C-alpha positions, 0 to 999 in steps of 0.5 A: 215484180218478177217471179224467180225460181223454176216454173214447176213450183209456181202455186197455180190456183184454179183460176190461173189454170183456167186462164192458161187453158184458155190461152193455150186454146187461143194460141192453138187457134192462131196457129191453125189460122196461120197454117190455113193461110200458108196452105191457101197461098200454096194452093193459089200458087199451084193453081196459077201454074196449072192454069198457065200450063193448061193454056199451053196444052189446050191452045190458049197460047197459039204460038207456044202450042204451035212450036210444041206441036212441031217439036213433038212431030219432029221427035216421034221417038220421045212422044210416049215420054212427053205424054207421061210427063204431061199426065204428071203435070195435069195431076188434079190439085190437092191429090198429092199425098203428104206421105213419103210414098206417092199414091198414083191416081189409078192405084189404091193405097196398097198399090193395087189398081182400082176396078171401078171407073167414072165417078167412083174412080174419082172418089177413090182417087180423091180419098187417096190424095192429100188432106191439105185442103181439108179442115181437121177437128180435135176428136176423142174416140172411145175404144173397145178391144179384146186384149188376148191377141195383143201385146198391150195397147201402146205401140212398142218398138219390139212388137208391132202386135199392139192395139195402137198399131192397128188403130193407126193402121186403120186411120191411115188406110181411111185417110182420116189422119196425115203424118205422124201421131205427134203431128196429129196431137195424139194422146191416150188415157192409159196403156193396158198390158198384154192380154188386158181388155177394155170397153172404155179406153179413150184416145184424142187426136186431130182427124180430117173433118167433113165440115169446112170453115168459111174463109172469113171464119178462119181469118176472124179471131173475134168470130172464132171466139164467139163460135164454140164450134169453130175452134174444133174445126181449125187445122191446128196441126202446125206446119210440115216442119213441126215447129208448132208441134211442141207448144201444147206439150210445153204448156201442158208441162207448165200446168202438170209441173205444179201437180203432185197429188191426185186431188190437183189432177182431178181439180184440173180435169174438172175445171175444163168441164164447161169447155168440154160440154160446149164442144160436145154439143157441136157434134152432128151425125149428119154434118160430119164423117161417120168416124165410127163406121169408117174405122170399124170397117178397117179394124180387126174384129176384136177392136171397135170404136164405140163413139166419138166426141169433139173436144177442145184444143187443149184436151188431153186424153190422159190428164183431162180424165178425172177417174178410171174404173177397172173390172176384174172377173173371177170364179167364186168357187171355194172362196170366202166372198164375205172376207174378200168384200170386207178386205177390199174396202180397206183399199179405199182412200188415199194410200201409198200403194208401193206394196201393191204395184210393180215399181218403176223407180226410174220414171215414177216417184209418187206412189200415193193413189186414191181409190174412191170405190172398191166393191165385189159384186155378183153377175148373172153368169153361172155354170155348174153351181159356180158363179162369176164375180166382179171386182170393181175398183174406181180411182183417179189413177193407177200404178203399173199392175196395181189392180192385179196385185190388189186382186192377188192379195184378195184371192189369198184372203178369200182362200183363207191363206191370209187374214183381211188385216193383211191389207192394212199391214201392207199399206203401212210402210213402217211395218212392210218396208219392202214389198213381199214377193208374190205372183200377180193375178192373171191379166186376161180377166182384167177390163178397163171398163170406163175413163171418166170425163166431165163434159164429154158425150160420145156419139155414134150414127144409128147405122153404126150402132146397129152394125156394132150390136150385130158384130158383138152379138156374133162374137158372143154367140161364138164364145157361147158355142166354144164354152159348150164345146169345153163343157162337152170335154169336161163331161168326158173325163173319168168318174166323179170319184177321181175328179173329186180326188184331183180337186181335193189334192190340188186344194191341199197342195195349194194350202200346204205350199202357201208361204205367209206374207211376212215370211216371204222374200222382199223386193228393194225399196224405192230409195234402193232402186233409185240408188241403183239406177243412179249408179248405173247412169254414172257408169 
C-alpha cells in the first residue's frame, strides 16, 4: 500500500529516523567509492600519457627523439618556448590545483616565490597542489572567537569582516579544503550576531586527511560497514559538477520536515549518539593532521580552533546539536540580584517567546522554545566593590536576539522598574498580544558558551594545547593591563562629591525616564507581519 501526501507529514518514529540516517551514511559511502574510482581512472590515464611523453624526451623512442632534436636544432629561435612547454608537460602528477587560479610550482599561494630549495621546496609545492589524491574525512571543529572586531559569525554578502570568512580563508591557505563550502558539506551550529563571542561554536565539514585508505577498503562495501573508521575517511565530496551535492540536504529535509517541536529535534540528535561515539573513537593524534595547530597558525589572534573530532557522514552541526548554552556577563552594581534570580526561573520550560525576540516572520513560523535551565551566578571577578555576575541559560534552540531580550527585561526587574511578574505577563500572549518596544541588552557581554552533542569528544595535540594556553594567557595579560590603564583614568577624575552627584543624577534620570512595559508602543504580531510580507510578494 503506497503512502499518499506530502513527505513533510510522514509520521517518522525513532526507529525509522535511525534507519534513514544509516541509509544516508551508506549512500554517502557509495558516492565516495564512486568518486574514488573516477579519480583513480583519471590518475592512471594521466600517468600513461606522462610515461609516453617521458619516453620521447629521455630517448626511450630513439627515432622520435632524433627527429625532435633535428627540429629543435633547425628552430633555434623557438627553443626557449619549447623548453617552457616541456616544463609544463612535466608537471608532477597531482600538483595541479582545483581552484580557478593555477598555483605555479615555484610560487606560493599568494604568488610570491619560495625562498627555500630542495626537499622543503618539494614539500611546499606538494601542499600547493591538488587534493585529488588525498582522502577526506568528515570532521567537527570547536571554535573560539572574540566577536568585538567582527560583523558576526556567518559570512555576509555586504561585509567580508566575519569570523566564517576568516575561517575559510585559513582553510584554503592551509589546503585543508578544496572547492566551496557546499562541496565540503559545511554546516555550523549557530550564527552569532555582530559583537557576540563564543568559546563553544561548532562547525563540521570534510577536511583533507593524512590517512589513506587501501584500495581494497575503498572498493569493498562489506569491509567499510564492518570498520567504523572507514566511513569517515571515504571521499564523499562528490564529483566536480556537484551532482551529488544535494543528496544530504534532501535526505535531511525529509527528516526535518517531520520535526515541528524541540522535543523531536532533541530525540533525533540523541538517536545518533552511538554512531557519533564510534567515530569519535577513531581520532588519533599521531595518525592525523594536527588540524588545531595548522589552522591556528593561519588564523587571526582573536579566533582559535580548540579541538577536532571525526563525525559520521550524516552529521549536521546544527541539527545534531541537542542543546546550546549562553552566558551573559554583567556588573551587579545597584541591581537587585535576588529579584533577578527569582524572575529568571520563570523563563524555564516550554514557552512562546514571541515577546522576547526579534521576529522574522518570513522564515520563522514557530516561536515556541524550551529553556531547560536559567541561573544567575557570581564570578570571582571584583573591582571597587562591584562584582561580575553571569546569566547562564541553556535550551534546545534560541530565537533571534532571544537571550539579549530576556537579559534586558531582567535588568528592568533588577533596577526596580518592573516587577518579576512581568515575565509571566509577557509570556502570556493573551495579555501581551503584541511585543512592547524596548531596547535589547548590549551584544558585547554575550557568549555562546557551549553546543551540546551526545557522542562527540574533541581532541587536541599536546603541543597545540600548550600553544593555545600561552596564547590565551597573553591575551588575558594584555586585557588586565588595559583594565589597569582605565582604572588610572578613573582615579584622575574630580572629587568624590562630584562623582556621587553624577551617579545620583544619572540614577534619578533613568528611573524618571522609564516607561512601564504595559504603556509602551507595540510591534506588529506574527499574523500582521505575514500579511504584510505576503502582500509585498504579490506586488
